[in-house]
C-alpha positions in Angstrom: -31.8 161.1 70.1 -32.5 157.4 70.0 -31.0 155.2 72.7 -29.8 152.6 70.2 -27.8 155.1 68.2 -26.2 156.5 71.3 -25.2 153.0 72.4 -23.5 152.4 69.0 -21.5 155.6 69.3 -20.5 154.9 72.9 -19.4 151.4 72.0 -17.2 152.6 69.1 -15.7 155.4 71.2 -14.7 153.0 74.0 -13.8 149.9 72.0 -10.4 148.4 72.0 -9.6 145.9 69.2 -6.5 143.8 69.8 -5.4 140.5 68.3 -7.7 137.9 69.8 -8.3 134.1 69.8 -11.3 134.8 67.7 -9.1 136.2 65.0 -6.8 133.2 65.1 -9.8 130.9 64.9 -11.3 132.8 62.0 -8.0 132.6 60.1 -7.6 128.9 60.7 -11.1 128.4 59.3 -10.4 130.5 56.3 -6.9 130.3 55.0 -7.5 133.2 52.6 -7.9 136.3 54.8 -11.0 138.3 54.3 -11.6 142.0 55.1 -13.7 141.3 58.2 -14.4 144.5 60.2 -13.1 147.6 58.2 -11.5 150.3 60.3 -10.5 152.8 57.6 -10.7 153.6 53.9 -8.6 155.8 51.7 -7.8 156.5 48.0 -4.2 156.6 46.9 -3.6 159.7 44.7 -0.8 157.8 42.9 -3.3 155.7 40.9 -6.8 156.2 42.4 -6.8 152.8 44.1 -9.1 152.3 47.0 -7.6 150.7 50.2 -9.3 149.3 53.3 -7.6 148.9 56.7 -9.2 146.1 58.7 -8.8 143.8 61.6 -7.0 141.4 59.3 -4.6 143.8 57.5 -4.5 146.4 54.8 -6.3 145.4 51.6 -6.1 146.8 48.0 -9.7 147.0 46.5 -9.5 146.6 42.8 -12.3 147.7 40.6 -12.9 144.1 39.7 -12.2 141.0 41.7 -11.7 140.2 45.4 -9.8 142.4 48.0 -6.0 141.8 47.9 -4.2 141.5 51.3 -1.0 143.5 51.0 2.3 141.7 51.8 0.4 138.9 53.6 0.6 141.0 56.8 -2.4 140.6 59.0 -1.8 143.6 61.4 -4.9 144.9 63.0 -4.8 148.4 61.4 -7.1 150.4 63.6 -6.2 154.0 62.5 -5.5 154.6 58.8 -5.0 157.6 56.6 -3.4 158.2 53.2 -1.3 161.3 53.2 0.1 161.2 49.7 1.1 159.0 46.8 1.8 155.5 48.2 2.2 157.2 51.6 0.1 155.7 54.4 0.0 156.3 58.2 -1.5 153.8 60.5 -1.8 152.4 64.1 -3.3 149.4 65.8 -1.8 146.0 66.7 0.9 143.9 65.0 0.5 140.7 63.0 0.5 137.8 65.4 3.7 136.5 63.8 5.6 139.8 64.5 7.6 140.3 67.7 6.3 143.9 68.3 4.6 145.7 71.2 0.8 145.2 71.4 0.1 148.8 70.5 1.9 150.0 67.4 1.7 153.8 68.1 2.2 155.7 64.8 3.5 153.7 61.9 4.3 154.8 58.3 4.4 153.1 54.9 5.9 154.8 51.9 5.4 151.9 49.5 1.6 151.5 49.7 1.5 149.2 52.6 4.2 146.7 51.5 6.4 147.7 54.5 5.8 149.7 57.7 8.1 151.7 59.9 7.5 152.7 63.5 7.6 156.5 64.0 6.6 157.1 67.6 4.6 155.9 70.7 5.3 152.2 70.0 3.9 150.2 72.9 1.9 153.2 74.1 -0.7 154.6 71.7 -3.5 152.8 69.8 -4.9 155.5 67.5 -8.4 154.6 66.4 -8.7 157.6 64.1 -5.9 159.5 62.2 -5.9 162.5 60.0 -3.1 164.4 58.3 -3.7 168.0 57.4 -1.9 171.4 57.7 1.5 169.6 58.0 0.3 168.0 61.2 -1.0 164.6 62.2 -4.1 164.4 64.4 -4.8 161.2 66.3 -7.3 159.8 68.7 -5.7 157.5 71.2 -8.1 154.8 72.5 -5.8 154.1 75.4 -6.2 157.6 77.0 -9.3 158.8 75.1 -7.3 161.9 74.1 -7.0 163.8 70.9 -3.3 164.2 70.1 -1.4 166.4 67.6 2.1 166.2 66.2 4.0 168.4 63.7 7.1 166.1 63.4 5.4 162.7 64.0 7.7 162.2 67.0 6.6 164.6 69.7 2.9 164.8 70.5 0.7 167.5 72.2 -2.0 165.9 74.2 -5.2 167.8 74.0 -8.9 167.2 74.9 -9.9 164.0 76.6 -13.3 162.8 75.4 -15.1 159.7 74.2 -15.4 160.1 70.4 -16.1 157.7 67.5 -14.5 159.8 64.8 -13.2 163.3 64.1 -12.3 165.5 61.1 -10.3 168.7 60.6 -11.3 171.7 58.5 -9.4 171.8 55.2 -8.3 175.4 55.6 -8.2 175.9 59.3 -6.0 173.8 61.5 -7.8 174.8 64.7 -11.3 173.8 63.7 -12.0 170.1 64.5 -15.3 168.3 64.6 -15.8 165.1 66.6 -18.7 162.6 66.8 -19.7 161.9 70.4 -22.7 160.2 72.1 -24.0 163.7 72.8 -23.9 164.5 69.1 -21.2 166.3 67.0 -18.9 168.6 68.9 -16.8 171.5 67.6 -13.4 172.7 68.6 -12.0 176.1 67.5 -8.7 175.7 69.4 -7.1 172.8 67.7 -8.9 170.1 69.7 -8.1 171.4 73.2 -11.8 172.0 74.0 -15.1 171.0 72.4 -18.6 172.3 72.4 -21.6 170.3 71.4 -23.4 171.3 68.2 -27.1 171.1 69.2 -28.7 171.5 65.7 -26.5 168.8 64.1 -27.8 165.2 63.6 -26.4 162.4 65.6 -23.5 161.2 63.6 -21.1 158.2 63.8 -18.5 159.1 61.1 -17.4 162.4 59.6 -15.2 163.7 56.7 -14.4 167.2 55.6 -13.3 166.9 51.9 -13.6 170.6 51.0 -14.0 173.9 52.9 -17.7 174.1 52.1 -18.5 170.4 52.2 -19.0 168.2 55.3 -20.2 164.6 54.9 -21.4 162.5 57.9 -23.1 159.2 58.4 -25.4 158.3 61.3 -25.5 154.9 63.0 -28.3 153.7 60.8 -26.4 154.4 57.6 -28.1 157.7 56.5 -25.7 160.2 54.9 -25.9 163.8 56.0 -24.2 166.8 54.3 -23.4 170.4 55.3 -22.3 173.2 53.1 -21.7 175.7 55.9 -19.3 174.0 58.3 -21.9 172.1 60.2 -24.4 174.8 61.0 -27.1 173.3 58.9 -27.5 169.8 57.5 -29.5 168.0 54.8 -30.1 164.3 54.4 -28.7 162.6 51.3 -28.7 158.8 50.6 -28.4 155.7 52.8 -26.3 152.5 52.8 -27.4 149.1 54.2 -25.8 147.8 57.3 -24.0 149.3 60.2 -21.4 151.9 59.1 -17.8 151.0 59.9 -15.6 153.5 57.9 -16.1 156.6 55.8 -13.8 158.2 53.2 -14.1 160.8 50.6 -12.1 161.6 47.4 -13.0 165.2 46.5 -16.5 166.4 47.2 -18.3 163.9 45.0 -16.8 160.5 45.7 -17.9 159.0 48.9 -17.0 155.5 50.2 -18.7 153.8 53.1 -17.8 150.4 54.6 -20.6 148.6 56.4 -21.1 145.0 57.7 -22.5 144.2 54.2 -19.9 145.6 51.9 -18.0 148.6 50.5 -20.4 151.1 49.0 -19.5 153.9 46.6 -21.2 157.2 45.6 -20.2 159.5 42.8 -22.7 162.2 43.6 -21.8 163.3 47.1 -23.6 160.6 49.0 -27.0 160.9 47.3 -26.9 157.4 45.7 -24.7 154.4 46.3 -23.7 151.3 44.5 -22.2 148.1 46.0 -18.5 148.1 45.2 -17.4 145.1 47.2 -19.7 142.6 49.0 -18.6 141.3 52.4 -19.5 138.2 54.2 
């Protein structure tokens, strides 16, 4: 386990990302908001559009052309997941022009990011990772370093407290959760209440579980790793340039990775990638 990779995972796990003077200065220098640091990716099943949640808002990523900031709202969308057609969940920090608490808690959009509504924990939680499966929402609150779960998006069950960079939930089993930590991937079989390190797994930064027999992870150096047996064994696939920032899948074949250099897309399960959108 390399020290540099561990440091990256620790930094991601402990990072807070609020609205800052740096953001304001960047926006003054560039009137047209750019993606900047990407926190999350997702594909809308309504039309197959790829979306990116970033430090500067939620962007639509067309097949051709530049990213399109939605509704001119520059909220720092830390946690982001697409749960259905035009249906997004998010978290983070508000647009500087909005009179809202510094931590958004769980927010929801049912019009593909045009408008957002507060659901719960406004002013309290800052979810850096969100996933919706099994009629539940799982969230990792950076404020408390706790994995939390809700069935009604109002009342939350606080579970394990641990420093993690990302997590994913088994597609068919609500109690099986994998998390990336500085000690390596860890598994929970009790819905995220306790975790046990997986000693044979590679050190991973980001994880997704698109199908029961398919796990896709990416390490701090951009190498993609896949598992067909729930994380017991892994094989190395392709690699993307730059430091990974976000990972999303659409089925078992389509893989999207955001790095500091751009948005990279794979159509073969992460074996090969093409640059979909350059950044910087």
